C-alpha positions in Angstrom: -28.5 13.9 4.5 -26.6 12.0 1.7 -27.0 8.7 3.7 -31.1 8.5 3.7 -31.5 7.5 0.0 -29.7 6.4 -3.1 -28.6 9.0 -5.4 -30.1 9.0 -9.1 -27.8 9.9 -11.7 -29.6 11.6 -14.2 -27.2 12.3 -16.9 -24.7 10.1 -18.6 -21.5 11.2 -20.0 -19.0 9.5 -22.4 -15.7 11.8 -22.4 -13.0 11.3 -19.4 -13.3 14.7 -17.7 -16.2 16.8 -17.8 -18.9 18.7 -16.0 -21.8 16.3 -14.5 -25.1 17.2 -13.0 -26.6 15.2 -10.3 -29.9 15.4 -8.6 -29.8 14.4 -5.0 -33.2 15.0 -3.1 -34.0 18.2 -5.5 -30.3 19.4 -4.9 -28.3 20.3 -8.3 -24.4 19.4 -7.9 -22.0 20.2 -10.4 -19.1 18.1 -10.3 -15.9 17.7 -12.4 -15.0 14.1 -12.4 -13.2 10.8 -14.2 -15.6 8.7 -15.5 -15.2 5.0 -14.4 -17.4 3.5 -16.7 -14.5 3.7 -19.7 -12.1 1.9 -18.7 -11.0 -1.5 -20.3 -11.1 -4.1 -17.7 -8.9 -2.8 -15.1 -8.9 0.5 -13.4 -5.5 2.4 -13.8 -4.9 2.6 -10.0 -4.4 -1.5 -10.3 -0.6 -0.8 -10.9 0.8 -4.3 -12.5 -2.0 -6.3 -10.7 -2.5 -9.6 -12.3 -5.7 -11.0 -13.6 -9.1 -8.6 -13.7 -10.5 -9.5 -10.3 -13.7 -11.7 -10.1 -15.2 -10.4 -13.2 -13.6 -10.0 -16.5 -13.6 -7.4 -19.2 -16.1 -8.6 -20.9 -18.5 -8.5 -18.1 -17.7 -4.9 -17.6 -18.5 -4.1 -21.1 -21.9 -5.9 -20.9 -22.9 -4.4 -17.7 -21.0 -0.7 -17.9 -22.4 1.3 -15.1 -21.9 5.3 -15.0 -20.1 5.9 -12.0 -17.5 9.0 -11.6 -14.6 9.9 -9.0 -12.3 12.8 -8.3 -9.5 11.0 -7.2 -8.7 7.3 -7.0 -10.9 4.8 -5.1 -10.2 2.9 -1.9 -12.3 -0.4 -1.3 -12.7 -2.3 1.8 -13.7 -1.8 5.1 -10.3 -1.9 6.7 -8.7 0.9 4.3 -11.6 3.2 4.0 -12.0 3.1 7.9 -8.4 4.2 8.4 -8.5 6.3 5.8 -11.3 8.2 7.8 -9.3 8.1 10.8 -6.1 9.2 9.5 -7.1 12.3 7.6 -4.2 12.0 5.5 -6.3 12.4 2.0 -8.8 14.8 1.0 -12.1 12.5 1.2 -14.4 13.0 -1.8 -17.4 10.9 -1.5 -18.3 7.3 0.1 -20.1 4.7 -1.9 -22.0 1.8 -0.1 -24.0 -0.8 -1.4 -27.6 -0.1 -1.1 -30.1 -2.2 0.5 -27.5 -3.6 3.1 -27.5 -3.6 6.9 -23.9 -2.9 7.7 -22.8 -3.8 11.4 -19.9 -3.2 13.3 -17.0 -1.6 11.5 -19.2 -1.1 8.3 -21.7 0.8 10.0 -18.9 2.9 11.8 -17.5 3.9 8.7 -20.9 5.1 7.4 -21.5 7.1 10.7 -17.7 8.8 10.5 -18.4 9.5 7.1 -21.6 11.4 8.2 -19.9 13.1 10.9 -17.2 14.4 8.8 -19.6 15.8 6.4 -18.4 13.7 3.8 -21.3 12.8 1.0 -22.5 9.0 1.1 -24.1 7.3 -1.8 -25.6 4.2 -2.1 -25.0 2.2 -5.2 -25.6 -1.0 -6.7 -23.2 -4.0 -6.4 -22.1 -3.7 -9.9 -21.3 0.2 -9.5 -19.0 -1.1 -6.5 -17.3 -4.0 -8.3 -16.5 -1.6 -11.1 -15.1 1.0 -8.7 -13.2 -1.8 -7.4 -11.8 -3.3 -10.5 -13.9 -6.1 -9.4 -11.7 -7.1 -5.9 -13.2 -7.7 -2.9 -14.5 -4.4 -1.5 -17.1 -5.7 1.2 -19.8 -3.3 0.0 -17.5 -0.1 0.6 -15.7 2.2 -1.8 -14.2 5.8 -1.2 -13.4 8.3 -3.9 -9.9 10.0 -2.2 -7.2 12.2 -3.6 -3.8 10.5 -3.7 -1.9 9.3 -1.0 1.0 12.2 -0.2 4.4 10.5 0.6 7.2 12.6 1.4 10.3 12.5 -0.6 13.6 11.3 1.1 17.0 13.8 0.8 20.5 12.2 0.6 21.2 12.8 3.9 18.2 10.8 6.0 19.7 8.6 8.2 19.0 6.6 11.6 21.1 9.3 13.7 18.2 12.0 12.9 15.4 9.9 13.4 13.3 9.1 16.7 13.1 5.2 17.3 10.9 2.7 19.1 13.9 0.1 19.2 17.3 0.1 21.0 18.6 -0.4 17.8 16.5 1.4 14.8 15.0 -0.9 12.4 14.6 0.6 8.6 13.2 -1.5 5.7 13.5 -1.1 2.0 11.6 -3.4 -0.3 13.9 -3.1 -3.6 12.2 -3.2 -7.0 9.0 -5.1 -5.3 6.5 -4.5 -8.3 3.5 -6.8 -7.3 1.0 -4.8 -5.2 -0.3 -7.6 -3.3 3.3 -8.5 -2.1 4.1 -4.6 -1.5 1.1 -4.1 0.8 1.5 -7.4 2.8 5.1 -6.1 3.3 3.7 -2.8 4.9 1.1 -4.6 6.7 3.6 -6.6 8.6 6.1 -3.3 9.0 3.4 -1.8 10.7 2.4 -4.6 12.7 6.0 -5.2 14.1 7.0 -1.7 14.5 9.6 -0.7 11.8 10.6 2.8 12.4 11.0 3.6 8.6 9.9 2.0 5.3 11.9 3.4 2.3 10.1 3.1 -1.0 12.8 3.4 -3.7 11.8 4.4 -7.6 11.6 1.3 -8.8 9.1 -0.2 -6.4 5.1 -0.4 -6.4 3.5 2.8 -6.0 1.2 3.2 -3.1 -2.3 2.5 -4.9 -5.4 1.5 -3.6 -4.9 -2.2 -4.2 -1.7 -1.5 -1.8 -3.7 -0.2 0.6 -6.1 -3.0 0.6 -3.5 -5.6 0.5 -2.1 -4.1 3.5 -5.3 -4.3 5.4 -5.3 -0.4 5.6 -1.8 -0.3 7.3 -0.8 2.1 4.2 -3.3 4.7 5.7 -2.0 5.1 9.0 2.0 4.2 8.7 4.1 6.9 9.8 7.7 6.8 8.5 7.1 6.0 4.6 9.4 7.7 2.9 10.1 8.0 -1.1 13.3 7.6 -2.8 13.1 9.2 -6.0 16.3 8.1 -8.0 19.1 5.4 -7.4 21.8 8.0 -6.6 19.7 9.1 -3.6 19.0 5.3 -2.6 22.9 4.7 -2.8 23.7 7.9 -0.4 21.3 6.6 1.9 22.9 3.6 2.4 26.3 5.1 2.6 25.0 7.4 5.5 23.7 4.4 7.1 27.1 2.6 7.5 28.8 5.8 8.1 26.6 6.5 11.0 27.5 3.1 12.5 24.4 1.1 11.3 24.2 -2.1 9.4 23.0 -2.8 6.0 21.4 -6.1 5.6 20.3 -7.8 2.8 17.9 -11.0 2.3 19.5 -13.2 -0.4 19.2 -16.6 -2.0 23.0 -17.4 -2.6 26.2 -16.2 -1.6 27.3 -12.5 -3.1 30.9 -11.7 -4.1 32.7 -9.6 -1.1 29.9 -9.9 1.6 29.4 -12.5 4.0 26.2 -14.2 4.0 25.0 -16.3 7.1 21.7 -18.1 8.0 19.2 -15.6 9.5 19.1 -17.5 12.7 22.8 -17.1 13.4 22.3 -12.9 13.0 22.5 -11.0 16.0 21.4 -7.2 16.3 24.0 -5.3 18.0 23.8 -2.1 15.6 21.1 -0.2 13.9 19.5 -2.5 11.3 18.7 -1.4 7.6 16.8 -4.5 5.9 17.1 -4.6 2.0 14.5 -7.0 0.3 14.3 -7.4 -3.2 12.3 -8.9 -6.1 11.8 -12.3 -6.3 12.7 -12.5 -10.0 15.5 -10.0 -10.2 16.5 -9.8 -6.6 18.9 -6.6 -5.7 20.8 -4.6 -7.8 24.8 -5.1 -7.8 24.9 -1.4 -6.8 22.7 -1.6 -3.8 24.7 -5.1 -2.9 27.8 -3.1 -2.8 26.5 -1.1 -0.2 25.4 -4.2 1.9 28.0 -5.2 4.8 25.9 -8.5 5.6 23.8 -10.9 3.8 21.3 -13.5 5.2 19.0 -16.4 4.1 16.4 -18.3 5.4 17.1 -22.0 5.3 14.4 -24.5 3.7 14.4 -28.1 3.9 16.2 -28.1 0.6 14.1 -30.8 -1.6 14.4 -28.9 -4.9 10.7 -28.5 -5.3 10.2 -25.4 -3.8 13.3 -23.1 -4.1 12.7 -20.1 -2.3 9.8 -18.1 -0.1 7.4 -15.4 -1.2 8.9 -12.1 -0.8 6.4 -10.8 1.5 6.8 -14.1 3.5 10.6 -14.0 3.7 10.7 -10.2 4.8 8.0 -10.9 7.6 10.4 -13.6 8.7 13.3 -11.3 8.6 11.3 -8.6 10.5 10.6 -10.7 13.1 14.0 -12.1 13.5 15.4 -8.3 14.1 12.6 -7.0 16.1 12.7 -10.2 18.6 16.5 -9.6 18.9 16.2 -6.1 19.7 15.0 -4.3 22.8 11.6 -1.7 22.5 12.3 1.4 24.3 9.4 2.2 26.7 7.5 5.3 25.3 
């Protein structure tokens, strides 16, 4: 019944958390929510995201809309659609743009929400822009709980995990803070079939911005694991090598005591743990000491553009590793 008409919010609020009364077709509901009209330009989940989207902070102050959520807000058709399918989050409410005829996947999102009994609320374009931090939302946002990602122990190793490859393929985006890059890396890892992606303590958290940049892959990926501290990270790499695997770092220049070669010369003959680093800071010395091979992607050496974006370089690296591997028939 929630999808038949827009909800009229009858009471404004000014504090972060409070009881709110809504009137929906004569039905009074009381909810305890977070007020999204009170943020200063960029929602809190836009971790380290540069810019303010398509609208400025001044715009939101002048066009404030009262919208409340209980968790965080996924935005865009693909992330919302896949979150509805994955059942990994608690789904509180779907927000869709009023006076809009949705077709294809957009209509499917609304139908799936109705089927699951998730309230559907039709709201203005301004409300959706506010919910998404003025990021492209395709007329769809959803209030959801945070995504739970399990924490790894120091004993995690390929020898204890099922793989879809003859030689298991793992990836660690080390100190990758930009959510757009991080999301693009997850999208590639999911598409090309990486077994495990380990998220270290110093990389971007899995926010809705990351989900959008991953085209929703974050919502459905299996094998995502957090490494909560550097010590566990180092032990994980040690275990990988002790089990007969190879730890491969993507680098721009040679490293002391670590052999380096062009990526095209790297052969996949054992399990591969790929480590890619922040474009500015790279990979820490402590992590590099656990790598037994470094690779680089040769460019045309004009000196004008010295390196690739980390998400692009990671895509090339993953593609090389899986293309030189054998997939195990399921």
